C-alpha positions as a printed NumPy array, in Angstrom:
array([[ -2.851,  50.348,  74.694],
       [ -5.893,  49.882,  77.108],
       [ -5.366,  47.482,  80.346],
       [ -6.546,  43.841,  80.321],
       [-10.034,  43.113,  81.408],
       [ -9.91 ,  41.827,  84.665],
       [-13.047,  39.868,  86.392],
       [-15.988,  42.132,  87.549],
       [-16.249,  42.141,  91.405],
       [-19.491,  41.384,  93.423],
       [-20.223,  44.66 ,  95.443],
       [-21.867,  44.177,  98.835],
       [-23.182,  46.587, 101.052],
       [-21.626,  47.912, 104.56 ],
       [-23.327,  47.465, 107.539],
       [-22.408,  47.7  , 111.273],
       [-18.645,  47.406, 110.276],
       [-19.02 ,  44.22 , 108.196],
       [-19.327,  43.686, 104.24 ],
       [-22.704,  41.838, 103.844],
       [-24.288,  40.647, 100.694],
       [-28.033,  41.908,  99.61 ],
       [-30.614,  39.154, 100.529],
       [-32.842,  41.09 ,  97.618],
       [-31.475,  38.656,  94.904],
       [-31.731,  41.296,  92.516],
       [-28.463,  42.83 ,  91.028],
       [-27.426,  45.143,  88.338],
       [-24.302,  45.072,  85.798],
       [-22.048,  48.255,  85.663],
       [-20.128,  48.319,  82.081],
       [-16.961,  50.333,  81.202],
       [-18.636,  53.111,  79.328],
       [-15.742,  53.306,  77.028],
       [-15.989,  49.343,  76.101],
       [-19.551,  47.755,  77.362],
       [-18.099,  44.534,  76.267],
       [-15.807,  45.097,  79.674],
       [-18.072,  44.064,  82.884],
       [-16.696,  46.524,  85.836],
       [-19.073,  45.242,  88.603],
       [-22.334,  43.889,  89.911],
       [-24.437,  45.459,  92.598],
       [-27.492,  44.434,  94.47 ],
       [-30.638,  46.302,  94.369],
       [-31.16 ,  46.244,  98.149],
       [-34.315,  46.273, 100.074],
       [-36.06 ,  48.745, 102.346],
       [-35.289,  46.203, 105.332],
       [-31.499,  46.456, 104.472],
       [-31.787,  50.182, 104.895],
       [-33.408,  50.127, 107.974],
       [-30.636,  47.307, 109.693],
       [-28.345,  50.265, 108.348],
       [-29.929,  52.913, 110.055],
       [-30.283,  50.878, 113.077],
       [-26.626,  50.238, 113.507],
       [-26.081,  53.917, 112.741],
       [-28.174,  54.708, 115.492],
       [-26.702,  52.661, 117.863],
       [-23.315,  53.554, 117.274],
       [-24.155,  57.296, 117.598],
       [-23.813,  57.629, 121.222],
       [-20.331,  56.505, 121.421],
       [-19.178,  57.979, 118.427],
       [-20.896,  61.711, 119.222],
       [-19.127,  61.492, 122.856],
       [-15.795,  60.491, 121.037],
       [-13.577,  63.922, 121.434],
       [-13.785,  65.68 , 118.095],
       [ -9.979,  65.803, 117.527],
       [-10.142,  62.073, 117.922],
       [-12.688,  61.877, 115.515],
       [-10.426,  64.052, 113.248],
       [ -7.314,  61.427, 113.466],
       [ -9.64 ,  58.954, 111.707],
       [-10.182,  61.342, 108.574],
       [ -6.363,  61.881, 108.348],
       [ -5.411,  58.554, 108.728],
       [ -8.174,  58.343, 105.756],
       [ -6.349,  60.738, 103.43 ],
       [ -2.938,  59.33 , 103.974],
       [ -4.335,  55.5  , 102.902],
       [ -6.251,  57.278,  99.882],
       [ -2.773,  58.99 ,  99.063],
       [ -1.231,  55.172,  99.041],
       [ -3.795,  53.972,  96.878],
       [ -4.322,  57.199,  94.602],
       [ -3.106,  55.365,  91.246],
       [ -5.29 ,  51.939,  92.049],
       [ -8.453,  54.022,  93.051],
       [ -8.017,  56.463,  90.081],
       [ -8.249,  53.458,  87.424],
       [-11.259,  52.151,  88.84 ],
       [-12.876,  55.625,  88.725],
       [-11.648,  55.742,  85.298],
       [-13.089,  52.316,  84.385],
       [-16.528,  52.726,  86.094],
       [-17.189,  56.106,  85.349],
       [-15.557,  56.88 ,  81.905],
       [-13.476,  59.748,  83.183],
       [ -9.985,  60.029,  81.599],
       [ -7.223,  58.499,  83.756],
       [ -6.033,  62.132,  84.54 ],
       [ -9.196,  63.491,  85.351],
       [ -9.753,  60.587,  87.593],
       [ -6.372,  61.375,  89.319],
       [ -7.264,  64.919,  89.951],
       [-10.606,  63.848,  91.426],
       [ -8.881,  61.547,  93.938],
       [ -6.266,  64.267,  95.108],
       [ -9.201,  66.55 ,  95.554],
       [-10.893,  63.826,  97.706],
       [ -7.249,  63.699,  99.609],
       [ -7.216,  67.54 , 100.075],
       [-10.822,  67.36 , 101.328],
       [-10.091,  64.973, 104.154],
       [ -6.9  ,  66.633, 105.235],
       [ -8.736,  69.953, 105.382],
       [-11.852,  68.621, 107.244],
       [ -9.888,  66.262, 109.752],
       [ -8.323,  69.733, 110.853],
       [-11.863,  70.753, 111.704],
       [-11.854,  68.228, 114.745],
       [ -9.733,  70.922, 116.318],
       [-11.297,  74.069, 114.785],
       [-15.163,  73.376, 115.383],
       [-15.823,  75.796, 118.054],
       [-18.737,  78.232, 118.746],
       [-18.289,  81.869, 119.902],
       [-18.137,  83.3  , 123.272],
       [-20.748,  86.387, 123.141],
       [-20.924,  89.429, 125.709],
       [-23.564,  88.63 , 128.226],
       [-25.469,  92.196, 128.962],
       [-25.499,  90.983, 132.841],
       [-22.98 ,  90.972, 135.313],
       [-21.416,  87.937, 136.028],
       [-23.344,  85.765, 133.342],
       [-21.527,  83.708, 130.657],
       [-22.812,  83.469, 127.039],
       [-21.357,  80.804, 124.324],
       [-22.617,  78.642, 121.589],
       [-21.452,  75.105, 120.937],
       [-22.197,  73.079, 117.867],
       [-23.583,  69.61 , 118.372],
       [-24.358,  66.539, 115.786],
       [-27.585,  65.695, 114.718],
       [-27.49 ,  62.147, 114.898],
       [-27.778,  59.636, 111.844],
       [-27.219,  61.355, 108.47 ],
       [-28.298,  59.91 , 105.21 ],
       [-26.015,  60.767, 102.037],
       [-27.351,  60.36 ,  98.429],
       [-24.283,  60.572,  95.963],
       [-24.363,  61.076,  92.29 ],
       [-22.199,  59.034,  89.909],
       [-20.438,  62.076,  87.934],
       [-17.804,  62.451,  91.074],
       [-18.307,  58.956,  92.441],
       [-15.079,  59.728,  95.134],
       [-14.948,  63.396,  95.918],
       [-18.646,  63.603,  96.895],
       [-19.287,  60.978,  98.759],
       [-15.667,  62.058, 100.765],
       [-16.964,  65.485, 100.8  ],
       [-20.323,  64.293, 102.489],
       [-19.129,  61.664, 104.682],
       [-15.951,  63.605, 106.201],
       [-17.84 ,  66.525, 107.668],
       [-20.602,  64.567, 109.012],
       [-18.002,  62.206, 110.612],
       [-16.01 ,  64.741, 112.124],
       [-18.798,  66.886, 113.787],
       [-20.057,  63.36 , 115.519],
       [-22.823,  62.119, 113.508],
       [-23.012,  58.718, 112.241],
       [-23.781,  57.991, 108.471],
       [-25.842,  55.937, 105.922],
       [-24.509,  56.277, 102.291],
       [-26.796,  55.825,  99.075],
       [-24.293,  56.122,  96.415],
       [-25.168,  56.175,  92.658],
       [-26.191,  52.801,  91.059],
       [-23.661,  53.478,  88.319],
       [-20.659,  53.516,  90.152],
       [-20.789,  50.895,  93.184],
       [-17.144,  50.009,  93.305],
       [-15.856,  53.877,  93.801],
       [-18.164,  53.944,  96.658],
       [-17.274,  50.706,  98.392],
       [-13.465,  51.845,  97.671],
       [-14.128,  55.016,  99.717],
       [-16.069,  53.083, 102.753],
       [-13.413,  50.515, 102.846],
       [-10.815,  53.635, 103.257],
       [-12.528,  54.835, 106.339],
       [-13.45 ,  51.229, 107.701],
       [ -9.44 ,  50.858, 107.248],
       [ -8.633,  54.321, 108.9  ],
       [-10.453,  52.745, 112.052],
       [-13.899,  54.043, 111.635],
       [-16.019,  52.155, 114.412],
       [-18.752,  49.797, 113.675],
       [-21.895,  51.289, 112.776],
       [-20.53 ,  54.789, 112.316],
       [-20.36 ,  54.693, 108.595],
       [-22.807,  52.225, 106.722],
       [-23.514,  51.946, 103.053],
       [-26.668,  50.268, 100.946],
       [-26.365,  49.677,  97.334],
       [-29.443,  49.956,  95.644],
       [-32.147,  52.33 ,  93.516],
       [-33.279,  55.968,  94.633],
       [-36.666,  54.645,  94.707],
       [-36.063,  52.104,  97.645],
       [-32.595,  52.947,  99.202],
       [-32.784,  56.447,  99.107],
       [-36.584,  57.052,  99.792],
       [-36.372,  54.784, 102.912],
       [-33.496,  57.084, 104.031],
       [-36.117,  60.104, 103.368],
       [-39.175,  58.301, 105.569],
       [-37.296,  56.688, 108.287],
       [-37.752,  59.077, 111.412],
       [-34.411,  57.701, 112.809],
       [-32.605,  59.672, 109.797],
       [-32.264,  63.549, 111.178],
       [-30.76 ,  64.848, 108.19 ],
       [-30.098,  64.404, 104.294],
       [-27.33 ,  65.631, 101.913],
       [-28.443,  64.732,  98.539],
       [-26.826,  65.95 ,  95.302],
       [-28.095,  65.246,  91.878],
       [-30.762,  66.603,  89.435],
       [-32.838,  69.709,  90.354],
       [-35.741,  67.316,  89.75 ],
       [-35.225,  64.55 ,  92.23 ],
       [-33.157,  67.164,  94.422],
       [-36.554,  69.421,  94.674],
       [-38.509,  66.323,  95.275],
       [-36.174,  65.156,  97.943],
       [-36.098,  68.5  ,  99.836],
       [-39.966,  68.513,  99.99 ],
       [-40.579,  65.265, 101.53 ],
       [-37.648,  66.29 , 103.744],
       [-39.572,  69.035, 104.906],
       [-42.718,  67.368, 105.417],
       [-40.703,  64.818, 107.686],
       [-39.134,  67.804, 109.547],
       [-35.866,  66.772, 108.598],
       [-32.497,  69.169, 108.095],
       [-31.864,  68.983, 104.087],
       [-29.046,  69.94 , 101.812],
       [-29.296,  69.703,  97.829],
       [-27.112,  70.548,  95.373],
       [-28.338,  70.294,  91.785],
       [-28.268,  71.428,  88.445],
       [-26.092,  73.985,  86.558],
       [-26.022,  75.971,  83.528],
       [-22.643,  77.775,  83.876],
       [-21.513,  80.942,  81.885],
       [-18.23 ,  81.925,  80.71 ],
       [-18.435,  85.535,  79.896],
       [-15.777,  87.001,  77.213],
       [-15.296,  90.817,  76.856],
       [-13.415,  92.732,  73.96 ],
       [-10.402,  92.962,  75.883],
       [ -9.933,  89.158,  76.932],
       [ -7.144,  87.493,  76.695],
       [ -8.644,  85.179,  73.977],
       [ -5.908,  82.58 ,  73.994],
       [ -6.434,  82.123,  77.616],
       [-10.423,  81.918,  77.57 ],
       [-10.282,  79.465,  74.683],
       [ -8.194,  77.08 ,  76.702],
       [-10.987,  77.719,  79.744],
       [-13.996,  77.319,  77.929],
       [-12.715,  74.073,  75.867],
       [-11.226,  72.791,  79.506],
       [-14.858,  73.424,  81.147],
       [-17.   ,  72.466,  78.367],
       [-15.653,  69.058,  77.2  ],
       [-13.516,  67.973,  80.163],
       [-15.102,  64.716,  81.977],
       [-17.106,  65.166,  78.856],
       [-19.166,  67.982,  80.   ],
       [-20.892,  65.851,  82.939],
       [-20.091,  67.633,  85.846],
       [-22.454,  70.221,  87.314],
       [-19.74 ,  73.3  ,  86.933],
       [-19.011,  72.665,  83.504],
       [-19.003,  75.316,  80.957],
       [-22.186,  74.797,  79.134],
       [-22.467,  78.84 ,  77.737],
       [-20.102,  81.07 ,  76.385],
       [-21.328,  84.722,  76.398],
       [-19.283,  86.723,  73.978],
       [-19.371,  90.175,  72.829],
       [-19.883,  90.519,  69.128],
       [-17.012,  92.462,  68.243],
       [-14.667,  89.508,  69.029],
       [-17.148,  86.749,  68.398],
       [-15.898,  85.54 ,  65.229],
       [-12.246,  85.658,  66.051],
       [-12.994,  83.945,  69.371],
       [-15.516,  81.287,  67.786],
       [-12.192,  80.498,  64.982],
       [-10.093,  79.774,  68.156],
       [-12.155,  77.794,  69.879],
       [-13.456,  75.384,  66.83 ],
       [ -9.752,  74.976,  66.316],
       [ -8.841,  74.205,  69.743],
       [-11.665,  71.746,  70.199],
       [-11.044,  69.773,  66.549],
       [ -7.304,  68.952,  68.512],
       [ -9.035,  67.091,  71.405],
       [ -8.298,  63.345,  71.359],
       [-11.482,  61.083,  72.191],
       [-11.043,  57.591,  73.539],
       [-10.811,  55.147,  76.246],
       [ -9.455,  57.271,  79.53 ],
       [ -7.022,  54.795,  80.499],
       [ -5.053,  55.537,  76.961],
       [ -2.379,  57.72 ,  76.937],
       [ -3.072,  61.048,  75.471],
       [ -7.118,  60.841,  75.645],
       [ -8.753,  64.3  ,  76.602],
       [-12.156,  63.268,  76.434],
       [-13.631,  60.415,  77.127],
       [-17.639,  58.846,  76.915],
       [-20.441,  59.846,  78.863],
       [-21.377,  57.553,  81.24 ],
       [-24.104,  54.889,  80.035],
       [-26.693,  54.498,  76.992],
       [-29.42 ,  56.79 ,  78.672],
       [-26.978,  59.755,  79.041],
       [-26.01 ,  59.244,  75.658],
       [-29.62 ,  59.106,  74.511],
       [-30.249,  62.177,  76.407],
       [-27.559,  64.505,  74.772],
       [-28.419,  63.191,  71.561],
       [-31.766,  64.239,  71.825],
       [-30.808,  67.826,  72.883],
       [-28.11 ,  67.715,  70.066],
       [-31.516,  67.034,  67.646],
       [-32.923,  70.321,  69.025],
       [-29.443,  72.149,  68.705],
       [-29.265,  71.643,  65.073],
       [-32.486,  73.465,  65.028],
       [-31.655,  76.459,  67.634],
       [-27.865,  77.03 ,  66.555],
       [-25.358,  76.938,  63.824],
       [-23.509,  73.705,  64.242],
       [-20.037,  74.282,  63.793],
       [-18.51 ,  71.058,  65.183],
       [-19.439,  67.449,  66.609],
       [-23.446,  67.136,  67.335],
       [-23.392,  63.206,  66.614],
       [-22.482,  59.88 ,  68.323],
       [-18.669,  58.76 ,  67.512],
       [-19.674,  55.381,  65.462],
       [-16.555,  54.442,  64.058],
       [-14.548,  51.279,  64.574],
       [-12.525,  52.518,  67.356],
       [-15.612,  54.207,  69.311],
       [-18.308,  51.423,  68.547],
       [-18.142,  49.664,  71.825],
       [-18.704,  52.98 ,  73.868],
       [-20.875,  55.867,  74.332],
       [-18.673,  58.498,  72.568],
       [-20.579,  61.892,  71.769],
       [-18.237,  64.358,  69.652],
       [-17.531,  67.452,  71.652],
       [-19.962,  69.806,  69.851],
       [-20.205,  73.491,  69.446],
       [-23.26 ,  75.673,  68.556],
       [-23.002,  79.294,  67.527],
       [-25.37 ,  81.84 ,  67.062],
       [-27.412,  80.462,  69.842],
       [-30.575,  82.182,  71.004],
       [-30.394,  83.065,  74.918],
       [-33.942,  81.922,  75.795],
       [-33.834,  79.041,  73.627],
       [-33.858,  75.138,  74.794],
       [-29.794,  74.44 ,  74.211],
       [-29.095,  77.752,  75.915],
       [-31.532,  77.218,  79.094],
       [-31.68 ,  73.406,  80.247],
       [-28.678,  71.183,  81.229],
       [-27.635,  68.895,  78.829],
       [-24.924,  67.122,  81.187],
       [-22.882,  66.082,  77.823],
       [-20.291,  67.675,  75.83 ],
       [-22.074,  70.833,  74.408],
       [-21.357,  74.149,  74.324],
       [-23.577,  77.13 ,  73.102],
       [-22.324,  80.368,  71.776],
       [-24.132,  83.312,  72.76 ],
       [-23.403,  86.78 ,  70.861],
       [-24.225,  90.062,  72.747],
       [-23.559,  93.649,  72.153],
       [-21.996,  94.725,  75.307],
       [-21.496,  93.666,  79.01 ],
       [-24.796,  94.748,  80.292],
       [-26.293,  92.258,  77.841],
       [-24.051,  89.76 ,  78.726],
       [-24.566,  89.768,  82.37 ],
       [-28.533,  89.685,  81.381],
       [-28.133,  86.608,  79.679],
       [-25.456,  84.959,  81.976],
       [-28.36 ,  85.381,  84.682],
       [-31.187,  84.33 ,  82.551],
       [-31.194,  80.414,  83.312],
       [-33.051,  78.97 ,  86.46 ],
       [-29.87 ,  77.475,  87.531],
       [-27.056,  79.613,  89.628],
       [-23.849,  77.388,  90.382],
       [-20.632,  78.713,  88.939],
       [-19.726,  81.4  ,  86.358],
       [-16.309,  83.035,  84.987],
       [-16.144,  86.317,  83.297],
       [-12.685,  86.71 ,  81.016],
       [-11.497,  90.65 ,  80.702],
       [ -8.789,  92.997,  81.966],
       [-11.181,  95.88 ,  83.204],
       [-11.264,  96.025,  86.733],
       [-14.518,  97.943,  87.284],
       [-15.911,  95.178,  85.25 ],
       [-14.837,  92.198,  87.67 ],
       [-16.42 ,  93.8  ,  90.418],
       [-19.446,  94.722,  88.825],
       [-19.758,  90.996,  87.426],
       [-18.798,  89.5  ,  90.84 ],
       [-21.515,  91.816,  92.385],
       [-24.315,  91.212,  90.277],
       [-23.899,  87.827,  88.769],
       [-26.476,  85.069,  90.335],
       [-24.043,  81.997,  91.415],
       [-22.831,  80.788,  94.299],
       [-19.032,  80.403,  92.745],
       [-17.616,  82.987,  90.176],
       [-14.381,  83.135,  88.588],
       [-12.263,  86.227,  87.104],
       [ -9.647,  84.84 ,  84.117],
       [-10.113,  81.056,  85.393],
       [-12.54 ,  78.273,  84.278],
       [-15.789,  77.48 ,  86.043],
       [-14.833,  74.061,  86.937],
       [-12.369,  74.791,  89.506],
       [-12.948,  74.554,  93.225],
       [-10.712,  73.895,  96.49 ],
       [-11.066,  71.808,  99.631],
       [-10.914,  74.991, 101.995],
       [-13.627,  77.293, 100.086],
       [-17.66 ,  76.762, 100.284],
       [-19.327,  75.173,  97.237],
       [-22.694,  75.282,  96.299],
       [-25.285,  77.645,  94.136],
       [-28.101,  79.798,  94.275],
       [-31.727,  79.784,  92.547],
       [-32.384,  76.22 ,  91.551],
       [-29.135,  74.92 ,  91.566],
       [-28.942,  74.476,  95.807],
       [-30.93 ,  74.811,  99.011],
       [-29.404,  74.456, 102.161],
       [-26.151,  75.264, 103.825],
       [-23.094,  75.231, 101.622],
       [-20.732,  71.963, 101.186],
       [-17.159,  71.941, 101.975],
       [-14.902,  74.557, 103.373],
       [-15.38 ,  75.379, 107.21 ],
       [-19.217,  76.127, 106.532],
       [-19.905,  72.292, 105.654],
       [-19.957,  71.591, 109.323],
       [-22.59 ,  74.297, 109.744],
       [-24.924,  71.424, 108.467],
       [-24.053,  68.798, 109.948],
       [-24.554,  70.029, 113.522],
       [-27.105,  71.983, 115.799],
       [-25.932,  75.213, 117.313],
       [-26.855,  75.714, 121.069],
       [-27.027,  78.774, 122.862],
       [-25.675,  78.614, 126.347],
       [-26.038,  80.73 , 129.476],
       [-24.561,  80.355, 132.93 ],
       [-25.222,  82.851, 135.454],
       [-22.383,  82.714, 138.328],
       [-23.755,  85.523, 140.492],
       [-24.413,  82.867, 143.172],
       [-28.048,  84.651, 143.943],
       [-30.668,  82.691, 144.612],
       [-33.294,  84.598, 142.345]])
């Protein structure tokens, strides 16, 4: 049974250490995508003036936070991690109701956020430069990392806990102050994350949040001269605009955008293992993640057997409200996303052989939500629309190839380059694939969707620009590198 409907909270902005109601007078309702009769939250559509107030608060707080020792800043993140651990179940349920993921997937996301906080907290004690030998006697040469100032973080709805955490945490530990603009669809998740940082002891003005549309809140962050850097995650179309505008403003910019991730299955692969991986990657989170498996490239000699196993396994997936036990796949996030996926499915029916799904689930148990049946399309051409464009839904294209060389060419044929996976036991093919695949993340005999807090995250080509996120390299985006020379010869000249 699903949980009882509860009253929807009115979300507020967080500026200079206080929760404040927006003065705009305009709001947006957020409803549970599994049951649109359930109102989950009401959020303001804030004004540019409110964004400027948040930026001013962040700017004023920067000098003291910058001068706070990095290990002390790291302790704030460690306390946030501990607090999130105590609230893990409640936060996961909020995420499930607001975004639509299953409770299991939501719990995994919260745990990932805890891992990121724990790892990044330690960067407060590791964030050093290099001591480099000088070519001159009695001269010292070294580098140090220094914070940028006010940073704008623009985050999407599909990972509404983890992505704000993996932007805010390294920005703060590096000594910056932050204005967060979360997605309109997931305001309550963002508010809970910000409140954890507040409770952990983040000083007033160091972390701020303004709710609203990208056209207002995001645009103001991009244009305000006091914002020194922008970290963005979202679509390639919006990201390219963000990057161009940031460049004109001479702001440091980091954009993580779309993906069209392949799993390559070779003739010697463990087909049972590959099948589980592809189903998890394609249909977990309803396919709404940038690392989702949207293409499976399989050698023709094993394709019939693999597709048979794939369809059989997909049929066993349980679809429904993510709060219900046993559910594997929840709804897509909202009506607009549902319409986008259905439009691609119309195209897909013409481009490939529809084996499973291909429609909205409209029976009585699904009529109140945005449920789309997990879809498998076979005999899809490598250059077709469904094989090239990011759909961001539970849709998998099977592309058949003659051999490894063709598989690699097809895997690299898209404009994106985020994640990839290879299933084989051939060591020569494994290393050749690693060398030649054009993705920022690659897996061998593992799903495309896996990532760990201590590893860098990001892609090539149209997927990403700027320094990678997560891992130790995350600090590089949020700092400037300064070279220092000290002459201690005592000579006057």
